[in-house]
MIVO-499651 format. One record per residue (C-alpha): residue in three letters; x negated, y, z negated. Coordinates in steps of 0.2 Angstrom, whole numbers, padded with zeros to 4 digits, always signed. Layout:
<rs>
ALAXYZ
...
</rs>
This chain:
<rs>
MET-0834-0037+0503
ARG-0844-0033+0489
ARG-0861-0026+0492
GLU-0875-0034+0482
LYS-0886-0023+0472
PRO-0905-0025+0474
ARG-0912-0035+0459
VAL-0927-0026+0451
SER-0927-0032+0434
ALA-0923-0045+0421
PHE-0922-0045+0402
THR-0939-0042+0398
SER-0947-0039+0415
ALA-0946-0026+0429
ASP-0953-0023+0446
ILE-0957-0004+0443
PRO-0962-0001+0461
LYS-0945-0008+0468
ILE-0936+0003+0455
LEU-0946+0019+0460
ALA-0943+0014+0478
LEU-0923+0017+0475
ARG-0927+0034+0470
PRO-0914+0032+0455
ASP-0907+0048+0446
LEU-0905+0039+0430
VAL-0910+0022+0424
PHE-0900+0013+0409
ALA-0910+0001+0398
PHE-0904-0010+0383
SER-0915-0016+0368
ASP-0932-0011+0361
LEU-0939-0027+0370
GLN-0938-0015+0386
ALA-0949-0003+0378
ASP-0963-0006+0389
ILE-0953-0004+0405
VAL-0945+0012+0398
ALA-0961+0020+0395
GLU-0968+0016+0412
LEU-0953+0023+0420
ILE-0954+0039+0409
ARG-0972+0041+0414
ALA-0967+0039+0432
GLY-0954+0054+0431
VAL-0938+0044+0430
HIS-0925+0049+0418
VAL-0921+0035+0407
HIS-0907+0031+0394
CYS-0911+0016+0382
HIS-0900+0011+0369
ARG-0899-0005+0358
GLN-0881-0008+0360
GLU-0874-0012+0377
ARG-0857-0004+0374
PHE-0865+0013+0372
ILE-0874+0011+0388
ILE-0858+0008+0397
ALA-0850+0023+0388
ARG-0865+0033+0393
ALA-0865+0028+0411
ARG-0845+0034+0412
GLU-0849+0051+0403
THR-0864+0054+0415
ALA-0852+0050+0429
ASN-0838+0060+0423
ALA-0850+0075+0420
THR-0859+0075+0436
VAL-0844+0071+0448
ALA-0831+0083+0449
ASN-0819+0074+0461
ASP-0808+0061+0450
GLN-0808+0049+0464
HIS-0826+0049+0466
THR-0827+0047+0447
ASN-0816+0033+0447
GLU-0826+0024+0460
LEU-0844+0026+0452
ASN-0835+0020+0437
ARG-0829+0004+0445
LYS-0847+0001+0453
ILE-0855+0003+0436
ARG-0844-0009+0428
SER-0847-0022+0443
</rs>
């Protein structure tokens, strides 16, 4: 059974309080159109990675997972979740 993730944003809008309630370790953003969202999250103390090309975000998410999770099984599971 697929566990649905909470919907907290769209392409140019975000529910900042909902995002903060999730207590994310890192938020990935895409496009300069999300600059205001990114700025607000950074001011709230959230680590944000923003890139203008989606493929770089996915690559960075994988790198982050690989760098922070020592166990290969857990890394693979995290990579699978990132892609879903």
